SEVOLO-446666 format. One record per residue (C-alpha): x, y, z; residue in one letter. Coordinates in nm, 2 decimals, decimal comma. Layout:
<rs>
px_py_pz_rest
X_Y_Z_a .
...
</rs>
This chain:
<rs>
px_py_pz_rest
12,28_2,65_-0,32_m .
12,14_2,85_-0,61_e .
11,76_2,79_-0,61_l .
11,74_2,85_-1,00_s .
11,93_2,52_-1,03_r .
11,65_2,34_-0,85_i .
11,39_2,44_-1,10_k .
11,64_2,37_-1,38_e .
11,69_2,01_-1,26_l .
11,32_1,96_-1,20_s .
11,24_2,06_-1,55_v .
11,51_1,84_-1,67_k .
11,34_1,54_-1,53_y .
10,99_1,64_-1,65_q .
11,00_1,40_-1,95_e .
11,13_1,12_-1,72_y .
10,84_1,18_-1,48_m .
10,58_1,17_-1,76_v .
10,72_0,85_-1,88_k .
10,71_0,69_-1,53_m .
10,36_0,83_-1,45_r .
10,23_0,67_-1,77_r .
10,40_0,33_-1,70_e .
10,24_0,33_-1,35_f .
9,90_0,44_-1,50_h .
9,89_0,18_-1,77_c .
9,94_-0,09_-1,50_h .
9,74_-0,01_-1,20_p .
9,73_-0,25_-0,90_e .
9,47_-0,24_-0,61_l .
9,54_-0,18_-0,25_s .
9,79_-0,44_-0,11_g .
9,85_-0,59_-0,46_e .
10,11_-0,35_-0,58_e .
10,39_-0,61_-0,66_y .
10,44_-0,51_-1,02_h .
10,44_-0,14_-0,91_t .
10,70_-0,21_-0,65_r .
10,92_-0,40_-0,91_d .
10,91_-0,08_-1,12_i .
11,01_0,13_-0,83_l .
11,29_-0,10_-0,74_v .
11,43_-0,09_-1,10_r .
11,44_0,29_-1,08_e .
11,58_0,31_-0,74_i .
11,86_0,06_-0,82_e .
11,94_0,25_-1,14_a .
12,00_0,55_-0,90_m .
12,23_0,34_-0,69_e .
12,03_0,42_-0,37_l .
11,98_0,19_-0,07_p .
11,62_0,08_0,00_y .
11,44_-0,14_0,23_k .
11,14_-0,36_0,13_l .
10,85_-0,37_0,38_l .
10,62_-0,65_0,46_k .
10,36_-0,62_0,19_g .
10,44_-0,41_-0,10_t .
10,57_-0,08_0,04_g .
10,93_0,03_0,04_l .
11,17_0,30_0,17_i .
11,47_0,45_-0,03_a .
11,72_0,65_0,17_v .
11,92_0,95_0,04_i .
12,19_1,08_0,27_e .
12,33_1,42_0,21_g .
12,70_1,51_0,25_k .
12,62_1,75_0,53_k .
12,45_1,70_0,87_p .
12,09_1,80_0,91_g .
11,74_1,70_0,97_k .
11,59_1,35_0,90_h .
11,29_1,40_0,67_r .
11,02_1,18_0,53_v .
10,87_1,23_0,18_i .
10,57_1,00_0,11_r .
10,40_0,88_-0,20_a .
10,11_0,63_-0,22_d .
10,11_0,34_-0,47_m .
9,77_0,19_-0,52_d .
9,49_0,22_-0,79_g .
9,12_0,19_-0,75_l .
8,86_-0,06_-0,87_p .
8,72_0,18_-1,11_v .
8,67_0,13_-1,48_k .
8,86_0,40_-1,67_e .
8,69_0,60_-1,95_e .
8,90_0,66_-2,26_i .
8,82_1,03_-2,26_c .
8,86_1,30_-2,00_n .
8,62_1,59_-1,98_l .
8,71_1,71_-2,33_k .
8,92_1,46_-2,54_q .
9,10_1,12_-2,54_p .
9,35_1,09_-2,26_k .
9,72_1,06_-2,31_a .
9,71_0,71_-2,16_c .
9,46_0,48_-2,03_v .
9,47_0,18_-1,79_s .
9,54_-0,17_-1,96_k .
9,39_-0,35_-1,67_i .
9,01_-0,38_-1,70_d .
8,82_-0,26_-1,39_g .
9,11_-0,09_-1,23_a .
9,28_0,26_-1,28_c .
9,47_0,53_-1,11_h .
9,16_0,75_-1,07_a .
9,31_0,94_-0,77_c .
9,66_1,04_-0,89_g .
9,88_0,80_-0,70_h .
10,07_0,73_-1,03_d .
10,16_1,10_-1,04_a .
10,27_1,09_-0,67_h .
10,52_0,81_-0,74_m .
10,65_0,98_-1,06_a .
10,70_1,31_-0,88_v .
10,89_1,14_-0,59_l .
11,11_0,95_-0,83_l .
11,18_1,29_-0,99_g .
11,27_1,44_-0,65_t .
11,50_1,15_-0,59_m .
11,67_1,21_-0,92_k .
11,73_1,58_-0,83_v .
11,85_1,49_-0,48_l .
12,12_1,27_-0,61_t .
12,24_1,55_-0,82_q .
12,27_1,79_-0,53_i .
12,37_1,54_-0,26_r .
12,71_1,71_-0,21_d .
12,52_2,03_-0,10_e .
12,23_1,86_0,07_m .
12,19_1,87_0,45_e .
12,05_1,57_0,64_g .
11,88_1,25_0,52_t .
11,56_1,19_0,33_v .
11,35_0,88_0,36_y .
11,15_0,83_0,04_c .
10,85_0,63_0,14_c .
10,63_0,45_-0,11_f .
10,32_0,35_0,08_e .
10,10_0,06_-0,02_e .
9,72_0,05_0,01_g .
9,63_0,41_0,09_e .
9,28_0,37_-0,03_e .
9,21_0,09_0,22_t .
9,46_0,20_0,48_n .
9,63_-0,15_0,46_c .
9,99_-0,02_0,45_g .
10,00_0,27_0,69_i .
10,07_0,08_1,01_e .
10,36_-0,12_0,85_t .
10,51_0,20_0,72_m .
10,50_0,39_1,04_l .
10,63_0,09_1,23_e .
10,93_0,08_1,00_m .
10,99_0,45_1,03_l .
11,03_0,41_1,41_e .
11,38_0,28_1,32_e .
11,48_0,63_1,21_y .
11,51_0,95_1,39_p .
11,25_1,14_1,19_i .
11,21_1,51_1,23_d .
10,96_1,62_0,98_e .
10,74_1,49_0,70_c .
10,59_1,60_0,38_f .
10,36_1,47_0,10_a .
10,19_1,60_-0,21_l .
9,84_1,51_-0,34_h .
9,74_1,60_-0,70_v .
9,41_1,80_-0,66_y .
9,15_1,85_-0,94_s .
9,02_2,14_-0,76_g .
9,34_2,35_-0,83_l .
9,48_2,47_-1,17_d .
9,78_2,30_-1,32_a .
10,08_2,52_-1,25_g .
9,97_2,59_-0,90_k .
10,07_2,44_-0,57_v .
9,90_2,50_-0,23_n .
10,08_2,45_0,10_i .
9,92_2,63_0,38_v .
9,87_2,57_0,76_p .
9,57_2,41_0,93_g .
9,31_2,15_0,82_p .
9,35_2,05_0,46_r .
9,17_1,70_0,44_m .
8,88_1,57_0,64_a .
8,88_1,30_0,90_g .
8,65_1,02_0,87_t .
8,38_0,87_1,10_v .
8,29_0,53_0,98_g .
7,92_0,44_1,01_i .
7,81_0,08_1,01_g .
7,55_-0,09_1,23_f .
7,27_-0,34_1,22_h .
6,92_-0,27_1,36_v .
6,81_-0,60_1,49_k .
6,44_-0,68_1,52_g .
6,21_-0,98_1,50_k .
6,10_-1,13_1,18_a .
5,74_-1,19_1,10_g .
5,46_-1,19_0,83_h .
5,40_-0,87_0,66_g .
5,03_-0,88_0,74_s .
5,09_-0,87_1,11_r .
5,36_-0,61_1,20_p .
5,23_-0,60_1,55_d .
5,35_-0,96_1,61_q .
5,70_-0,87_1,48_a .
5,96_-0,60_1,54_a .
6,03_-0,45_1,20_n .
6,39_-0,31_1,19_p .
6,31_-0,11_0,87_i .
6,09_0,14_1,05_v .
6,35_0,24_1,32_p .
6,62_0,23_1,07_a .
6,44_0,49_0,85_a .
6,38_0,71_1,16_h .
6,74_0,68_1,26_i .
6,86_0,81_0,92_i .
6,64_1,12_0,95_t .
6,71_1,17_1,32_q .
7,09_1,17_1,28_i .
7,06_1,44_1,02_d .
6,83_1,64_1,25_s .
7,06_1,59_1,54_a .
7,36_1,70_1,35_f .
7,19_2,02_1,25_l .
7,10_2,10_1,62_n .
7,41_1,97_1,81_q .
7,71_2,01_1,59_i .
7,89_2,34_1,64_n .
7,75_2,58_1,38_a .
8,10_2,72_1,31_e .
8,24_2,37_1,23_e .
8,18_2,15_0,92_t .
8,06_1,80_0,97_v .
7,91_1,63_0,66_t .
7,69_1,32_0,68_l .
7,68_1,06_0,41_g .
7,44_0,76_0,45_i .
7,52_0,55_0,15_c .
7,39_0,20_0,24_v .
7,05_0,09_0,36_f .
6,99_-0,27_0,32_q .
6,69_-0,47_0,46_a .
6,45_-0,74_0,34_g .
6,42_-0,95_0,03_e .
6,05_-1,03_0,01_t .
5,75_-0,79_0,00_t .
5,54_-0,99_0,25_n .
5,81_-1,09_0,50_v .
5,93_-0,85_0,77_i .
6,30_-0,91_0,81_p .
6,49_-0,93_1,14_d .
6,78_-0,71_1,04_d .
6,85_-0,37_0,86_a .
7,19_-0,24_0,79_y .
7,29_0,13_0,77_i .
7,63_0,23_0,64_g .
7,82_0,55_0,54_g .
8,06_0,81_0,67_t .
8,07_1,15_0,83_a .
8,36_1,38_0,75_r .
8,50_1,65_0,98_y .
8,80_1,89_1,03_f .
8,79_1,93_1,41_n .
8,87_1,63_1,62_k .
8,64_1,72_1,90_e .
8,34_1,77_1,65_e .
8,43_1,43_1,49_g .
8,40_1,26_1,83_e .
8,08_1,44_1,90_k .
7,94_1,32_1,57_a .
8,02_0,96_1,65_l .
7,85_0,99_1,99_s .
7,54_1,14_1,83_i .
7,51_0,87_1,57_i .
7,54_0,60_1,84_n .
7,30_0,76_2,07_m .
7,03_0,82_1,81_v .
7,07_0,48_1,68_a .
7,04_0,30_2,02_e .
6,75_0,51_2,16_h .
6,54_0,51_1,83_t .
6,59_0,13_1,81_a .
6,47_0,08_2,16_a .
6,15_0,28_2,09_c .
6,07_0,02_1,83_h .
6,15_-0,29_2,04_k .
6,48_-0,33_1,84_c .
6,85_-0,33_1,93_t .
7,17_-0,20_1,77_i .
7,47_-0,42_1,68_e .
7,76_-0,19_1,58_f .
8,01_-0,33_1,33_t .
8,39_-0,29_1,34_q .
8,38_0,01_1,10_r .
8,16_0,22_1,33_n .
8,44_0,43_1,47_k .
8,66_0,72_1,39_i .
8,88_0,56_1,13_s .
9,09_0,86_1,03_l .
9,17_1,20_1,18_l .
9,18_1,51_0,96_p .
9,50_1,62_0,79_v .
9,62_1,92_0,98_v .
9,93_2,10_0,85_n .
10,19_2,21_1,10_d .
10,21_2,60_1,06_a .
10,60_2,61_1,07_g .
10,66_2,32_0,81_v .
10,38_2,44_0,58_a .
10,50_2,81_0,59_g .
10,86_2,72_0,52_r .
10,78_2,48_0,23_v .
10,55_2,72_0,06_q .
10,80_3,01_0,10_e .
11,07_2,78_-0,06_m .
10,84_2,68_-0,34_a .
10,78_3,05_-0,41_g .
11,15_3,12_-0,41_k .
11,23_2,83_-0,64_i .
10,95_2,89_-0,90_c .
10,82_3,23_-0,83_g .
10,54_3,34_-0,61_i .
10,29_3,31_-0,90_d .
10,29_2,92_-0,86_v .
10,13_2,96_-0,51_l .
9,76_2,90_-0,56_g .
9,46_2,91_-0,33_e .
9,20_2,64_-0,28_c .
8,96_2,53_0,00_d .
8,99_2,24_0,22_r .
8,92_1,90_0,06_w .
8,65_1,67_0,21_y .
8,83_1,35_0,12_a .
9,02_1,17_0,38_s .
9,39_1,06_0,39_e .
9,58_0,82_0,62_c .
9,87_1,06_0,58_y .
9,70_1,22_0,88_s .
9,86_0,94_1,08_m .
10,22_1,07_0,99_y .
10,11_1,41_1,11_l .
10,01_1,26_1,45_e .
10,36_1,15_1,49_k .
10,57_1,42_1,32_y .
10,55_1,78_1,24_p .
10,47_1,80_0,87_g .
10,24_1,92_0,59_a .
10,05_1,80_0,29_l .
10,05_2,02_-0,03_g .
9,81_2,02_-0,31_f .
9,95_2,00_-0,66_l .
9,71_2,15_-0,92_g .
9,62_1,93_-1,22_i .
9,30_2,10_-1,35_r .
9,32_2,23_-1,72_n .
8,99_2,31_-1,89_k .
9,15_2,33_-2,23_d .
9,30_1,99_-2,20_y .
9,00_1,83_-2,01_g .
9,15_1,75_-1,69_s .
8,96_1,85_-1,37_g .
8,71_1,57_-1,32_a .
8,65_1,47_-0,96_a .
8,88_1,21_-0,81_h .
8,76_0,84_-0,79_h .
8,57_0,84_-1,13_n .
8,65_0,71_-1,47_g .
8,70_1,05_-1,64_k .
8,96_1,16_-1,39_f .
9,29_1,28_-1,56_d .
9,58_1,51_-1,48_i .
9,77_1,77_-1,66_d .
10,12_1,62_-1,67_e .
10,29_1,96_-1,71_s .
10,25_2,01_-1,33_s .
10,48_1,73_-1,24_l .
10,80_1,93_-1,23_y .
10,63_2,18_-0,99_l .
10,58_1,89_-0,75_g .
10,95_1,82_-0,74_v .
11,02_2,18_-0,67_c .
10,78_2,16_-0,37_a .
10,94_1,85_-0,24_e .
11,29_1,98_-0,28_i .
11,18_2,30_-0,12_g .
11,08_2,08_0,19_f .
11,43_1,92_0,20_v .
11,60_2,26_0,17_l .
11,37_2,45_0,42_s .
11,52_2,54_0,75_k .
</rs>
């Protein structure tokens, strides 16, 4: 197959992808509620005359079979928006399109992920006679809350999957660049959530109570100190305590204080160590103040890091370079956000690529998950080239 044809076909569907991305963007739906989004996807998949399977919830899988035998590959896109109010302007000027749903928007780029995968499917239908193997195009619900991942992986067990691939648009990489490299690319998450349980009392007599606020304050500072002295200095583990809730009245000692947040990590062993440190510091510090700890369900390792398989990442990057030229291969550091796509990589060899969307002249490049987030849509065709490169890689 002439690789120049792949780029030509990808560019051919650029306008289509922009149209689809804007339709998704104007009508965002939150995690687990992507019913209209799925209707749009079904409309497009049926227009391509491809078989598909609806999952419990809102996810779906479309199947494209090549005319030649080969590997069974998964390409994944996520579907949900965020409960974020979108701003009309990006970092420089009014956006090309804005959410029509108040209080919800695609502030992470999942609209682009779906549009790119639809473009990839258009190209694959054009080259099916020359295509080897089968591609399962997975549209996953609820990535932001992880509510759809188990359903998707359970359904994929019906198929003999060999490899997987996904793209994530990234505001830390310039538009026109794609980054697909081996090793850790996105962080794992340690969920932090526990109650410090004490004994309520009058504010004038702390000696007759067990004030949970005092040990809670010590716990926060001691976790930070313990991380500094116990986490491997050559590894990166970040600590984000974002919730501290206790008391409602200035002269009443409460019986409960709540601490919540996350730690992010790239090495599984250090993530497990971080959780152990958090729990140990919490329990021992509370005990020193006549209090106890009640851990919530979220106090656990909730996601592993996204670690790209060296073989898959290398082959896809090489193919993307051959299709579009090596100048599209960009460099960027690891991303500290977390992704449930890591669960695919626990089951199958695969990779996650970053698709650049930053354009200072246009005004895109704001961090993900905020109202000014925007993308340079000119990057969409490059995403298709990378996904087709995955399908063609051997």
